[in-house]
N, C-alpha and C positions, 0 to 999 in steps of 0.2 A: 415294406413289411409284406410277407407272403399273404395271399388271399385266405388261406386257413387261418393264420395267426390273426389276421385282421377280423376275421368274423368271430374268433374266440374272443377277442378284444371287445368286441361290440356286444358280445353275450355277457362278459363280465361287467361292463358298464351297465348294461340294461338290469342285471340283477342288482346292482348296487343302488340304482335309480328306484327300482321296485322297493327295497328295504328302506330307501329315504322316504318314500311316499307313505309306506307303513307307520314310519316313526312320526310323521305329521299328524296321523290319525290316532296316535297314542298306543298303538300295539306294540308290545314287547317283544323282540326277536334278539334277546341277549347271546343265545347261542352262535348268532351269526357275526358278532361284532369282532371277534378274534380274527375271523377270516377276512373280514372287511379291512381290518388293520393292515393285514398283509398287503392288500392291494394298494395301499399308499406308496408301497415301493413297486408298483407295476410300471413296466417299461412303455406302457402307452400311456400318454399324457392324458387323454380323455378319460381313462380308467381311474387315474390318480385324482382328477378334478372331482369325479363322481364320488370316490371315497372321501375326499375332503368336505364335499357338500354333505354327505352323510353324516359325518362327525359333527359337523356345524349345525344340522338340524337336531341331532341327538343331544348336543350340548343345552340347546334351547329347551328341549323337553325335560332335561335333567333337573331344571328349577323346580318343577312340580312332582316329579317321579323319582322316587328313590331306586326304582328298578333300573332305570336308564342311568342314574348317577353311579351305582355300583358297576355297571358294564363298562362305563367310560373309565372310572377310576382303576379298573383292573388292566386298562391298556396303557396308562400313563408311562409304564417303565418301557413299554415297546416304543412309545413314542420318543422317549429319550434315546432309545438305542438307535433308532432310524436317523438321528442327528449325525451320526458318523457313517452314515451309508455312502457308498461311493458316488451315487448319482446325485448331482447338485439339485435337481428337482425334487428329489425325494427328501433331502435335508431341509429345503425350502418348506416343503409341505408340512414336515414334522414340526419345525420351528414355528410356523403359523398356527398349527393346533395347539401346541403348548401355550403360545402367547395368548390365544383365545381363550383357552380354559383358564388360564391365570386370572382373567378377569372376573371370574365367578367364585365366590367364596367357597363354595361346596368342593371345589378342586384345588384349592391353593395349598392345604396341608400336604396333599399327594405330590404336588410339583415341588413344594419345599424340600421334601424328601429326596428328590432327584437332584438338587443342586449340587451336592458333591459329585455326582457322576457327570454332571454337564461341566462342572469345573475341570474335571480330568480331560475333558475334550480340549481344553484350552491349550493343553501340552501335547495334543495328538500330532503325530508325524506328518499327517496329511491336512494340507492348509484348508481344505473344504470342510473338514471337521471343527478346526478351529474358528473357522469363520461362522459356521452355524450355531456353534455354542455362543459366540458373542452376539448373534441376532437374538437369541433367547434372553441373554442376560440384558441386552437394551429394552427388550419388552418387559421383562420382569421388573426392571428399575422403575417403571410407571406405576407399579403396586406397591403401596405402603407396606403391605404385609412381608415383601421380600427385601425391603431396604438393609435390615441387618445382615442378611444373607449376602447380598450384592456388595455391601461396604466390606465385608472380609475378603473378597475376591479382588478388589480394585488393584492392589499391588501387583497381582498376577496378570490381571488384564492389562495394566500398563506395561508389561513386558512385551506385549503384542504390538505396541506401537512402533516397535523397531524390528518387527517380523521381517523375515526374507521375502515374502510375498505382498506386493502392495495391496492385493484384495484384502488380506487379513488386517494390514494396517489401516485401511479405510474403514473396516468394520469397527475396529477398536477406537478409532477417531470418532465414529458415529456414536458408540457406546458413551464416550465421555461428553459428546455433544448432548446425549438424552440426560445423562445424570447431572449435567451442569444445571439442570432446572430445580433441583433439589438442594436445598441448603445443607443438607446433611453430608453431601459430597464435596463441599467446597474446598476443605483441606486437601482431600485427594487430588483434586482438580489443580490446586496451587502447586502441589508437589510435582506436576507433571509439565509445568510451564516451559522448562528448559527443552523438553521433547517436542513439544508443540512448536516451539520456535525453530528446532532444528529441522522439522519436517516441512517447513515453509520452503526450504532450499533443497528439498529432496528431488532427485532426478525425474521421478514420475509425476507427471502434472495433475493426475487425478488425486495424488497423495497431498500435493501442495494445496489443491483447491478444498479438499476436505479439512485439511488442518486449519485453514482460514475459516472455513465454515464452522468449525467446532467453536472457534474463538468467537466469531458472530453470535453463535448461539448462546455463549456465555453472557453476552451483552443483550441479546434480543436486537441485533444490529439488522435492520431491514434492508439497507440499500448495499449489497454486496457486489463491489467491482469484479470484473472478470480476472483481473490480474490479482493473483493470490496474495503477492506482497502487499499491495496497496490495500487490500482487504484486511490484512493482518494488523497492518499499522493502525488502520482505522479503528480496529476491535480493540487493540491495546489501549488507544486513546480513550474509548469508552470505558474500557476496563479500569482505567486509572481513576475513574469517578467512583469506584466501589472499593470502600476501605478494606474489605476483605482480600482483595487481590494485590494490595500496594506492595507487600514484601516480595511477592512472587515477581511482579513486573519489575521492581527495582533491580533484581539480579541479572535481568535481561537487557538492561539499558545498553551496554556496550554493543550486543548484537542488533539491537534496533537502531542504534545510531549508524551502524554500516548501511543501513536501508536508506539513510539520507544520501547515500553516494550512488543510488540506483540509476541506471540509465533513463528509465521511464520518468518523465516529469511528473506525472499523476502520482507516483509512489513518493517521490521526494516532497511533493506538496502534502501529502498525507503525513508524512513522517514530522514535517514542520508544525502541522496542526496538532499532532501527538505532543510533541514537547511543549508546544504553547499550552496544551490542557494541562499537562504535568506541571508546568509553572505554577499553577493555581494550588498545588497540593504541598504543604509544608514539608511532608515527609520526603519529597523528592528534591528539595531545593539544594542539599549538599550534594546529592548524587549527580544532578545535572551540572552544577557548578563545576564539578570535578572533570567533566568532560570537555573543558574549554580548549585543550590543544586542538589546533587544526592538523587533521590527519589527511594523507593523500587520497584515502578512500572516499573521503566525504568532502572533498574540496568543491565540487559543484554545489552541493545542497547546503554547505556550511554557511553561506551567505545568508539564505533565509532562516536558517536555524539561529544563528546569533542575532539576527535582526528581530525575529520574533521574540527571543528570550530578552532582548535589549529592552522591550517594551514593559517588561515586568520590573518594577522598582528593585525587587528582591535580588535579582540577578545582575544589577548594574555594577555593583562593586566587583563581582567575579569577572564580568566582562572587561571592565576597566583594566583588571590585573592582566588580562590576555592580550591588551594592545601591544606590548613589546613582542609578543609572539607573532602577532599578525606581521608586524613590522619586520621581524626576522625572515618571515617567509616571502617578503617582497624580493628577497635574494635567493629563494630557493631554485634548485636546478630543474624543478618541474614547471613549465610555463603555466600549466594550469592552476598551480598552487599560487604563483605570482599573480595571476589575474584575480583568482578568489580573495586572496589577502587585500588587494587593492579594492575590489568590490565591496568587501566587508567594512573597510574604513570609510569608504564613501557612503554607505548606508548609515552607519553609526554617527556619521558626522552630522545627520539631520537631527541629532538630539543634543541639546545644549549640554547635557551632563558629561558628554564624551568630547566635546570639542577643543578643549585645551589640550588634552591629552593627544588628540589627533593632529592638531596644530604642529606639535613637536615632530610629527613623522613626515611632514611636508618634503624636506630635503631628500628622504629616501624615495618617495613617490616620484620626485623629479626624475630621478634616474631611469624610471620605467618609460618614460618619454622616448628614450632611445632603445628601447628592448628590441631584440631581433624578432619577437613574437608579436604579430600585429593585434592579436587579442589583448596582449599585455598592455601595448600602447593605447589601445582603445580604452582599456579600463582605467589607465592613468589619467586619460583626458576626461573621462565621465567623473573621476574623483575630483578633479579641479572645477569641473562644471557644478558639481554638487556644492563644493565649498564656496563657490561664488555665490551661492543662494544664501549661504549662512553668514556671509560678510568676509573675514579673511582678506581683507583688501590688499595689505602689504604682501602676503604670501602669494596671492593669485596675480597681482601685477607683475611680480618679478618673473613669473613663469609665461607670461604673455609671448615673448620673443620666441621661447622655444616651441611653444604650442602651434605658433604661426606657421613654423616649417612643415607641421605635420598636415596643413593643408595640401601639401604636394606630396603627401605619402603614396606609396604604391598601391596600398590596400584601401579599398573604398570604406570598409568599416571604420578604419581610421580617420580617413578624410571627412566621413559624415559626422564622427565624434566631434572633430575639431570645429566643423560648421557650427553645430549645436552649442559648442562652448562659447564661440564668438557671438553667436545669435543671443545667448544667454547674457554675457558680459555686457553687450551693447545696450540693453535695457536699464543697466544700472548705472546711475551717473558717477559714481565713485571710480569707475573703470574706463570712463570715456577718453581720459588723457592718454591711458596705456593702449587703447585701441587706436586712437588717432596717431600715434607714433608708428603704427605698423600699416597704416593704410598704403604707404608706397611700397611696402613689400607684397601686399596682396595685390596690388596692380601689376606687379612684375610676373605674378604667376598666371596672368591673363596670356602671357606669351609662352607659357610652359609647353614642351612638346607633347605632353600628354593632354589630349583633349578633355579628359574627365577632370583634371587639375584646373584647366581653364574654366570649366563649367562651375567647379567649386567656387573659385575665385569670383567669377561672375555673381554667383548666388549670394556670396558673403557682401560684396559691394552693393548689390541690389538691396539687401536687407538693410545695409547700414544708410544707404541713400533715403529711407523712409523716414529717417530721424534728422531734423534740421541741422543739428550739430556736426553731422558727419557728411552732409550733402555737398557742400563745397569741396570738402577734402577729397571726396572720392571722384569728383567730376570737374576739378579745377582746371584740368587740361585734357588733351585728347586722350580717351581711353578706349582701348580697343577690346571688344568683347568677342566671344566665338562666333564663328561664321562670318567675320567681317562687318559686324554690327558696331558702329560708332555712336556714342551717346552724347548729348549736350546737356550741361547742368541746367539749361532752361527747360528740359522737357522730362519730367519725371515719369510721365505715361509711356514716352518711348523707352525710357530705361527699362521699365517694367515688362513691356511686351516685347521689346528687342526687335522691332518689325524692319525699320528704315534707317539706313545709313544717314547721318546728319553731320554737319560741319560744326567744329567749334567755334563759338562766338569770340 
């Protein structure tokens, strides 16, 4: 700013401050108010602030002085006009003044008369004017006297949720966040649920975040995660506890279900909790049960989803009806879907109500032991490990020879799963004969060309040797462990530490 202009700005600021001091002393200077109003649009920010402070002080005096009241009332239309001013700082100043004045009963009628004009700014071609109008409406919504006026504008304000400018969208979301605190607006909020959900996937991260924030405000959700999708799901979960929002959320179930397939595990976990919460609401029981089909978009989170639902008795019939669908997906062209289908059946097998139906699917799970995808093979082994804990003696015993081969699998995750399987089986007396028959095969793996496979075989034999019933079988003749370690059946400690070669007795 040029020196002369700067000096002039300082003079204007000093003049405004002078009249502010006079107003504190109760001296009327109404003839200067229109001139000071114009300084709200001054290009110098310090002059603007001085003018704002002036009107702030004037409004305090207006409570006890009709002279000051009349002076300010006469400027309300000008404040409204400044909302459409091209400079954002001026818009903000005008919005703040109108907001402050709206808190005092003496000015509320005058401001109410400006609502139609403020409403016109919602359709202004300039985004800054639309944004400023939204700011005022957000503040007015806090005053009961303006509720009817605001309520009539909700449909028009809702259009700004899809504005081409993210800043306008954010202000519209903040507006709905504010009015969500008022019961009178709940129907209007429910009508906008589809848009709120849509905005969670908007390209602009700030819009996503505010969309989640508004839902949080609806529920007074205090712990908002930085991930907008997770926050949104958490909010919907809480929202489902309020009957007034049930119908609105019900219509969004398909979109929320897609969040079960999010890459972020926190989002998936939040989605599971959401459906778990919904399962307590009778109105949602049919809606959730209808989502039983396993969709490729949700294959990762579907395991947790169905397991959570399976704990609720009301969903057990619906889930049982989906078991053939899960079985069908065991042969899906997508290995992720095959893996998840196996994991779902594995988890459901923990509940007695599903065990008979799952037992019928064992032959199809067996086929997955030879799947080209290592994750699918691992899931199949884990399935049989889980079944072994529930009984299923005949079904499991028949698969032991096939699973034993996976101890030599090229993929470590499959080998580890097989080790866990045999470790689990060895603890149960009913499977000891089946395992005993496979000890020679395990010993052969000690000479495998892959040292990792040798180590796996050694680990299995070491575990088995801890049990008397297997000890003689594992060590009845020379057994060579990795790194040239020979073990005698007379030395369990040597077996476990694998330190010194010893001769077979």
